C-alpha positions in Angstrom: 93.6 195.4 120.1 93.5 198.9 121.4 95.6 198.1 124.5 98.6 197.0 122.4 101.1 199.6 121.4 102.9 198.2 118.3 106.7 198.4 118.1 107.5 200.5 115.0 110.4 200.9 112.6 111.2 204.2 114.2 111.3 202.6 117.7 113.7 199.9 116.4 115.9 202.4 114.7 116.3 204.4 117.9 117.6 201.4 119.9 119.8 199.7 117.2 123.4 200.8 117.1 124.6 200.1 113.6 128.3 199.2 113.0 130.1 198.5 109.8 130.7 194.8 109.1 128.2 193.7 111.7 124.5 192.7 111.5 122.4 193.3 114.6 119.1 191.7 115.7 117.6 195.2 115.3 118.3 195.0 111.5 116.6 191.6 111.1 113.8 191.3 113.7 110.3 191.5 112.2 107.7 194.1 112.9 104.0 194.2 112.1 103.6 196.7 109.2 101.7 199.8 110.0 98.0 199.4 109.3 98.1 195.6 109.1 96.0 193.5 111.4 98.6 191.9 113.7 96.6 188.6 114.1 96.5 188.1 110.3 100.2 189.0 110.1 101.2 186.5 112.8 99.4 183.7 111.1 101.2 184.3 107.9 104.7 184.9 109.3 107.2 182.1 109.5 108.9 183.6 112.5 108.2 181.6 115.6 108.9 183.8 118.6 106.9 186.9 119.5 108.3 189.5 122.0 105.8 191.3 124.2 106.4 193.8 126.9 104.3 194.5 130.0 105.8 197.8 131.5 104.0 197.7 134.8 104.7 197.2 138.5 101.1 197.5 139.9 101.0 193.8 141.0 104.3 194.4 142.8 103.0 197.5 144.6 99.8 195.5 145.5 102.2 192.9 147.2 104.1 195.4 149.4 107.0 195.3 146.8 109.2 198.1 145.6 108.1 199.5 142.3 110.5 199.6 139.3 109.7 196.5 137.2 107.9 198.7 134.7 111.3 199.7 133.2 112.5 196.2 132.2 110.9 196.1 128.8 112.6 199.3 127.6 116.0 198.1 129.0 115.6 194.7 127.5 114.6 195.8 124.0 117.6 198.1 123.8 119.9 195.1 124.5 118.1 192.6 122.3 118.3 194.9 119.3 122.1 195.0 119.6 122.7 191.2 119.8 124.7 189.9 116.9 122.7 188.2 114.1 124.8 185.1 113.2 124.8 181.4 112.8 124.1 180.8 116.5 120.9 182.8 116.7 119.1 184.9 114.1 117.0 188.0 114.7 114.8 187.0 111.9 113.2 184.3 114.1 111.7 187.1 116.3 108.6 189.3 115.8 108.7 192.3 118.0 105.0 192.9 118.7 105.2 195.8 121.1 103.9 196.3 124.6 100.6 196.4 126.5 99.4 199.9 127.1 99.3 200.3 130.9 99.8 204.1 130.9 96.5 205.0 132.6 96.8 202.2 135.1 100.3 203.3 136.1 99.0 206.8 136.6 96.1 205.5 138.7 98.4 203.8 141.2 100.8 206.8 141.7 99.0 208.0 144.9 97.7 204.7 146.2 98.9 203.3 149.5 98.9 199.6 150.0 98.4 200.1 153.8 95.0 201.7 153.1 92.3 199.0 152.7 90.4 200.9 150.0 93.6 201.6 148.1 94.5 197.9 148.4 91.2 197.0 146.8 91.9 199.5 143.9 95.3 198.0 143.3 93.9 194.5 143.0 91.2 195.7 140.6 93.9 197.3 138.4 95.8 194.0 138.4 92.7 192.2 137.3 92.3 194.7 134.4 95.8 193.9 133.3 95.1 190.2 133.8 92.4 190.4 131.1 94.7 192.1 128.6 97.5 189.7 129.2 95.4 186.6 128.9 93.7 187.9 125.8 96.9 188.7 123.9 98.7 185.5 125.0 95.6 183.5 123.8 95.9 185.2 120.5 99.6 184.6 120.1 99.3 180.9 121.0 96.3 180.4 118.7 98.4 181.9 115.9 101.0 179.1 116.4 103.6 181.4 118.0 105.8 181.1 121.1 105.4 184.2 123.3 108.4 185.7 125.1 107.0 188.0 127.7 109.2 190.7 129.3 108.8 192.9 132.3 106.2 193.7 134.9 105.6 191.8 138.1 105.0 188.1 138.6 101.3 188.8 138.7 101.4 188.4 134.9 102.0 184.6 135.3 98.2 184.4 135.7 97.4 185.9 132.3 100.2 183.9 130.6 98.8 180.6 132.1 95.1 181.5 131.5 95.7 182.7 127.9 97.8 179.6 127.0 95.3 177.2 128.6 92.4 178.7 126.8 94.3 178.6 123.5 95.2 174.9 124.0 91.7 174.0 125.3 93.0 172.5 128.5 94.9 173.4 131.7 98.6 173.7 131.3 101.6 173.1 133.6 104.2 175.6 134.8 107.8 175.5 136.0 108.8 178.6 138.0 112.5 179.5 138.7 111.8 181.6 141.8 112.9 182.4 145.4 109.2 182.6 146.3 106.2 180.3 145.6 103.7 183.1 144.4 101.1 180.6 145.6 99.7 182.7 148.4 96.1 182.9 149.5 93.4 184.4 147.3 93.2 187.8 149.0 92.8 189.9 145.9 95.2 189.9 142.9 98.9 190.8 143.3 102.3 189.5 142.3 102.4 186.9 145.1 99.4 184.8 144.0 99.3 184.6 140.2 99.8 180.8 140.3 97.3 180.1 143.2 94.6 182.0 141.3 95.4 180.2 138.0 95.3 176.9 139.9 92.1 177.7 141.7 90.4 178.7 138.5 91.4 175.5 136.7 93.9 176.9 134.2 97.0 175.5 136.0 97.3 171.7 136.2 100.7 171.0 137.6 103.1 173.5 139.1 106.8 173.1 140.1 108.7 175.8 142.0 112.4 175.5 141.5 114.7 176.9 144.1 112.4 178.2 146.9 114.2 180.1 149.6 113.5 178.4 152.9 113.8 181.7 154.9 111.1 183.4 152.8 108.4 180.7 152.4 105.7 180.8 155.1 104.5 177.7 157.0 100.9 178.3 155.6 102.2 178.1 152.0 104.2 175.0 152.7 101.1 173.4 154.3 99.0 174.2 151.3 101.6 172.8 148.9 101.9 169.6 151.0 98.2 169.0 150.6 98.5 169.4 146.9 101.7 167.4 146.3 100.3 165.4 143.4 100.0 168.7 141.5 102.2 171.2 143.2 105.9 170.4 144.1 109.0 172.3 144.9 112.7 172.1 145.8 114.7 174.6 147.7 117.7 176.6 146.8 119.2 175.8 150.2 119.0 172.0 149.7 120.7 172.3 146.3 123.4 175.0 146.6 124.0 175.3 150.4 123.6 171.9 152.0 124.2 170.1 148.6 121.7 167.4 149.5 120.4 167.6 146.0 122.1 168.0 142.6 121.1 171.0 140.4 121.1 168.9 137.2 119.2 166.0 138.7 116.6 168.4 140.1 116.1 169.8 136.6 115.5 166.3 135.3 113.0 165.6 138.1 111.1 168.9 137.6 110.9 168.3 133.8 109.5 164.8 134.4 106.8 166.4 136.5 105.7 169.1 134.0 106.5 167.7 130.5 103.4 165.5 130.0 101.4 168.6 129.0 102.1 172.0 127.5 104.0 174.1 130.1 105.1 177.7 130.6 108.6 178.7 131.8 108.4 181.4 134.4 111.6 183.2 135.5 111.6 185.6 138.4 114.9 187.6 138.4 114.7 188.1 142.2 116.1 184.5 142.4 119.5 185.9 141.2 121.8 187.7 143.7 122.2 191.4 143.4 119.8 191.8 140.4 117.7 194.9 141.1 114.1 193.7 141.7 111.2 194.3 144.1 112.5 191.6 146.4 116.3 191.7 145.7 118.4 188.9 147.2 122.0 188.6 148.1 122.0 184.8 148.0 120.8 182.6 145.1 121.5 180.7 142.0 124.1 182.0 139.6 123.3 183.6 136.2 125.0 180.6 134.6 122.7 178.2 136.4 119.7 180.2 135.3 120.9 180.1 131.7 121.4 176.4 131.9 117.8 176.1 133.4 116.3 178.0 130.5 118.3 176.0 127.9 117.3 172.7 129.5 113.5 173.4 129.8 113.4 175.4 126.5 114.4 172.4 124.4 111.3 170.4 125.2 108.5 170.4 122.6 105.9 171.2 125.2 107.6 174.5 126.3 104.9 177.0 125.3 106.2 180.3 126.4 108.9 182.1 128.3 108.2 184.8 130.9 111.0 186.9 132.4 109.7 189.2 135.2 110.5 191.3 138.3 113.8 192.8 137.0 113.8 196.5 137.9 116.5 198.6 136.2 115.0 201.7 137.7 116.0 200.4 141.2 119.7 200.0 140.2 121.3 203.4 141.1 124.7 202.3 139.7 125.9 202.8 136.2 125.2 199.1 135.6 121.4 199.4 135.3 121.6 198.5 131.6 122.9 195.0 132.6 119.4 193.8 133.5 118.5 194.3 129.8 121.6 192.5 128.8 120.8 189.6 131.1 117.3 189.3 129.6 118.9 189.3 126.1 121.1 186.3 127.1 118.1 184.4 128.6 115.9 185.0 125.5 118.6 183.8 123.0 119.4 180.8 125.3 115.7 179.9 125.0 115.5 180.4 121.3 118.7 178.3 120.6 117.3 175.5 122.8 113.7 175.7 121.6 114.5 175.9 117.9 115.4 172.2 117.8 112.7 170.7 120.1 113.0 167.2 121.6 
C-alpha cells in the first residue's frame, strides 16, 4: 500500500543500542524484506504481533487539543528496540511493519485554525482520509491472522481500528477504553473526541465500555446519550474507584471484561488518563502507571482481545529531559500485552 512507509533494517540499526553480552529486541524483531509484498509476508510469518505507527495529531487539532501526538511513534520504537530479548518476552514475536505516511496531511494542517469554520471542515476531511488508511491496513493485518499493536496519533484512530477489525471479522466488535474522556461526542465532523460514536453509529462498534471517566470532564449531554444506550455503552468513573473508593479497581476490571468478552474486542489506551504524561489533554489526577499495566495485562490475556492501541502520548509537549520516558512507558505496555496475550484464556 502506497501510504505505508516500511520500517527498514537501516531504521532498526539506527535505534538499537548494541551491548556486549546482551540481546535487544532490535536484534530479533522481524521486518518485511525489501521488495516483498507485506501481505504475503504476514500470512507466511509465525510472528503474531505487528507494530504500526500513526505519526499524526490532526484529529487532536480538530478537537481543540494541543498538537504533539505525532512524535509518539518515533519515541516508542527507540525504546522498544532496546528492550531485552529474554525468556520473559521475545522480540522475535514482533513484526515491525512501519508507519502510515501522513506527511502531506500534516503539512496541510500547519496553517489551519480550528476556530475558523472552513478550516474546521478541512481538518475533519483530513481525519476522514486517515480513517480510510487506518481501517484498510488494520483490516489487512487482522485478515492475515495477526494482532495489531498501534502506536501514536490521536484517539480519532480508534474509529479506523474498530472499523478495520469489524470488517475483517465480518461483524461488529466490542471495545474497552481506558480513558479520562468518553470520546463518544456528537457526530459533528471527525476528530479525536468522537471516534467511538462514529464507529457505533455506522454499525462497527457493538458494545463499548469506558473505564475511568473523569467526572469533571464529561458533559451532561454525553452522560445522557450513554444512559439511553446502557445495554451497549457503559462506564465507570475514576473518581468512584480511586477517590471515593465506592468501587474496587480489580472488581471493575472483572465487570468490564464480562461486558465486552462475548465478542472480539479492541483494547484502547489513552495516555491522558495517567497523571503528568505529556498529552493533548494532560491531567494531574488519574490512575497510576501500575494500574494501567495491570489493566492491559488483565484484558490482554483474553482470547477475544484483537488489538492494542496506545494513543495521545505527546513527547514533543514534554519540555523536560524526560520526554523519552513516554516511549519507555509505551514499551512497558506493549510487552505487558504480549506476555499476557501469548497464553490466551
